[in-house]
C-alpha positions as CSV (number, residue, x, y, z in Angstrom):
1,X,0.0,0.0,0.0
2,X,1.2,3.5,-0.8
3,X,0.8,6.4,1.6
4,X,0.9,10.2,1.1
5,X,1.1,13.1,3.4
6,X,-2.4,14.2,4.5
7,X,-3.4,17.1,2.4
8,X,-5.7,18.6,5.0
9,X,-3.3,18.9,8.0
10,X,-0.2,18.9,5.8
11,X,1.3,16.1,7.9
12,X,0.9,17.7,11.3
13,X,-1.8,15.3,12.5
14,X,-3.8,18.0,14.2
15,X,-5.9,20.9,13.0
16,X,-7.8,23.9,14.4
17,X,-9.8,24.3,11.2
18,X,-13.0,23.7,13.2
19,X,-12.6,27.1,14.7
20,X,-12.8,28.8,11.3
21,X,-10.9,31.8,10.1
22,X,-10.4,35.1,11.8
23,X,-10.2,38.6,10.4
24,X,-7.4,40.8,11.6
25,X,-10.1,42.9,13.5
26,X,-11.3,39.8,15.3
27,X,-7.7,38.7,16.1
28,X,-7.0,42.2,17.5
29,X,-10.0,42.0,19.8
30,X,-8.9,38.6,21.3
31,X,-7.0,38.7,24.6
32,X,-3.3,37.9,24.5
33,X,-3.7,34.7,26.5
34,X,-6.2,33.3,24.0
35,X,-4.0,34.2,21.0
36,X,-0.9,32.6,22.7
37,X,-3.0,29.4,23.3
38,X,-4.2,29.4,19.7
39,X,-0.7,29.8,18.3
40,X,0.7,27.2,20.6
41,X,-1.8,24.7,19.3
42,X,-3.8,24.2,22.5
43,X,-7.1,24.2,20.6
44,X,-5.9,21.6,18.0
45,X,-7.9,18.4,17.5
46,X,-6.9,15.3,15.6
47,X,-7.2,15.8,11.9
48,X,-10.6,14.4,10.7
49,X,-9.1,13.2,7.4
50,X,-6.2,11.2,8.7
51,X,-7.3,10.8,12.4
52,X,-4.0,12.1,13.6
53,X,-1.9,9.6,11.6
54,X,-0.4,12.3,9.4
55,X,-0.7,10.2,6.3
56,X,-3.5,8.9,4.1
57,X,-3.7,6.2,1.5
58,X,-1.9,7.3,-1.6
59,X,-2.1,6.8,-5.4
60,X,0.7,4.9,-7.1
61,X,2.2,8.2,-8.1
62,X,2.6,9.3,-4.4
63,X,-0.2,11.9,-4.2
64,X,-3.1,11.5,-1.8
65,X,-6.1,9.7,-3.0
66,X,-8.9,11.9,-4.2
67,X,-11.7,12.1,-1.5
68,X,-15.2,13.3,-1.6
69,X,-18.1,13.6,0.7
70,X,-21.8,13.9,0.5
71,X,-24.6,13.8,3.1
72,X,-25.7,10.3,2.1
73,X,-22.4,8.4,2.1
74,X,-20.1,10.5,4.2
75,X,-16.4,10.9,3.3
76,X,-15.0,8.4,1.0
77,X,-11.7,7.9,-0.8
78,X,-11.4,7.0,-4.5
79,X,-8.9,4.7,-6.1
80,X,-6.4,7.3,-7.3
81,X,-5.5,10.9,-7.3
82,X,-7.3,13.4,-9.6
83,X,-4.9,12.8,-12.4
84,X,-5.4,9.0,-12.3
85,X,-9.2,8.8,-11.8
86,X,-11.6,7.7,-14.5
87,X,-13.8,10.3,-16.2
88,X,-16.8,8.9,-14.2
89,X,-15.0,9.3,-10.9
90,X,-13.9,12.9,-11.8
91,X,-17.5,13.7,-12.7
92,X,-18.7,12.3,-9.4
93,X,-16.2,14.4,-7.5
94,X,-17.3,17.5,-9.4
95,X,-21.0,16.7,-8.6
96,X,-20.3,16.2,-4.9
97,X,-18.4,19.4,-4.8
98,X,-21.2,21.3,-6.5
99,X,-23.8,19.7,-4.0
100,X,-21.6,20.8,-1.0
101,X,-21.3,24.3,-2.4
102,X,-25.1,24.5,-2.8
103,X,-25.7,23.3,0.7
104,X,-23.3,25.9,2.1
105,X,-25.2,28.5,0.2
106,X,-28.5,27.4,1.7
107,X,-29.9,25.8,-1.5
């Protein structure tokens, strides 16, 4: 089996992405202790993609397998990276991405 560095946590095994992004104004309004804790990684959780293992299954070329998710089947990994997927699998990824975008927009 081939492995690749997790594309979501970039091999760190943890993530604070669940907190979202902060504007510079929001960051300036936070107290120094909270900012220090954030920068030190005290709010990090195990990466949901690799479960803290830092790697995911990889394609034969060394890139991470393409993954997708939808509300019916959850997150799933395909048999190769984007460049090595069949046209049908690429179309499925595009469709899942479009559905996720519509859900985020409230459609």
